[in-house]
Phi, psi and omega in degrees: 000326178293317177299327179286323187283317187305311181299327182281344171279329184275316188305304183298327180292313181295318179296319180295316184279317190254337182102156183290333178293322178288329174296327175296318178295321176301320179295320179296314180295318179301315180299321179300314184281337172296318178295320179296323180299325179296324180285332180279314182288332171052057173079014183299322183284352178245285182293318180299315179297318180299314182295314182291325180283326180290321183248041187294341181266359181255091188298320181298315179297316182300312182295324179290316181296317179297319179298317179295317181301315182285336173294318177295319180301321180300312181294313185292321181293322178292314181296313181294326178296317178297316180297315181298313181299321178297315179297318180299318182289317183295315184265002177052054183284167182304144184297338179297335176296323180292317178297331179292349179298343175299336177295331180296324176292317180297317180297324179294312186281340190316113180257005188299327181297327180290314178293329176297314179297326179278356185055036177266071187285340175296319179291321177299315180300320181296315180297314181296317181299312183294314183294319180289326178296316178295321179299308181297315179298318180297319179296315182292332181275324188260336181264097184236347177230169183299324182287346183283359177302336183296340183273343191302307182294321180295324179297318179295317178298319181292317181295320176296318183301317183300311185279328174298315182295322181301315181278333178302316184286354177264355183270126177291134181206152178268147170281132183235158181283151179297337182293343177279344182296315179301324178294315177301317180298315182295321182291331187249354190298319184298312183289329178291318178298318179293319178295321177296320180296318178300314180292327181297314182284351172268333181265336185298324184307317183291329177290318177299316180296317180300315183290319187271317188253343177102179187292323182296314178297322177297322178294319177301311180297322184292335174294310178292323180297334176298318176295318178297320179296320178297314179297316179295323178297317177300313180295324178295316177297316179299317177300313183296323182288320186271340186299312178302317180293320178299316178298318181296314180294321183292330178291341180251321184206120177296322182297315180294319179295320180296315179299316180297314182297315181288330176296315178296322181297316180297320178299314181297314181299316180297313182294315183292321179295317178297316180295319180297317180296315181298313181294319180300321183281330184265342184302318180302326179287323179292323180299329182298342179282348181252151181272064181272150175289168180297322180296318180295316179298318179294321178296319178294319180297317181290316182296340181295347175295342178289348183298339181271356181300318181299338177298320178294319180298320182298332183290338185263356186301312180301323181287323177295315178299321181295316180295323177294316180296321181279005178059037176272054186295324181293323177295316178298320180298313181297317180296317182293317178297323175302321177297320178296315181300316179295320179302313182285320184292325180261321187299314184293306181294323180292326177291318176301317187277321189234004178068223183297330178299322179297319178296319180299314179298315181300317182296320178293321178298315181297312183293325176293321176298314180299315181300309182295325180292316178295319178300314183296319181283325186277336183301322183294332177277329179293332184273352182278000000 
């Protein structure tokens, strides 16, 4: 609930002070650093959680695995930071990209995956509450003029970094040699690439819109995308909470795991569908509180049809969890890369031809492809 609340406290304030075009730039920068985080964490929230939860009673293994993961994070965060700064300088990108580098520190320290594996959700809640409270307070205190939009992404990265680092130093871990990093990389690369691909086709639309249609259109999309991000965030948290239990049940009984997975799926579909309908019906009235132009209002109204997209995403969670548990990483990789290809092959020409409508069509096509692909691959394991 805190993750859901914080963005909605920030969005109207930033749009009022800085304008919807600057909110679009905030969305582009945020998407960039979300993708970087996947490369730094390198599958910790999936493979790492599975390993730590499966071998939770083997302390030596746990400390060693955590040590290797953070050794890789150190190398990747430094390398990616150098590459990003070089790109920013060469292409003279917006200064908000530089402030966003605070996310690189947060991605390195992030300990939530460890607490997730331990099912210590109280500690996770505490970290999220504190970091989001500082984030919201920081935005309201520091963003006072239109030019201050550059700080928004950086404030979130800094607030996360402070609390992630505090708990990181309390976690027992072994020091490991750098020579173990290549082995770790090889073992996790397939699922990380697939996870990156999944995130890419969810983050790419706002970048495509920014390049083709400009900042105002990106801002329009980013308003609706905030709702999508909230729904995806909810599904991500739900996935993280249920994944350890699903793995445990699946190791003993496919039938019990199947019952558990489908029960969770039905709950998600019901909640998301209800929330989408409510937001879809009330959004036109909420838009009226802002001094938006007619074009912006029409764009927001049309883009709101995307609110039903997360319902499709919720349907594939049990099958996605099953494929991960069965180590079908190559299948997940192929499906995810297929999603990227469809995103680029359809997203760019459809946006040129139909504007925001083209992006909406593309997103539904991609998610339906992902859903049907996961169903086809996962069904054979569900029937065993």
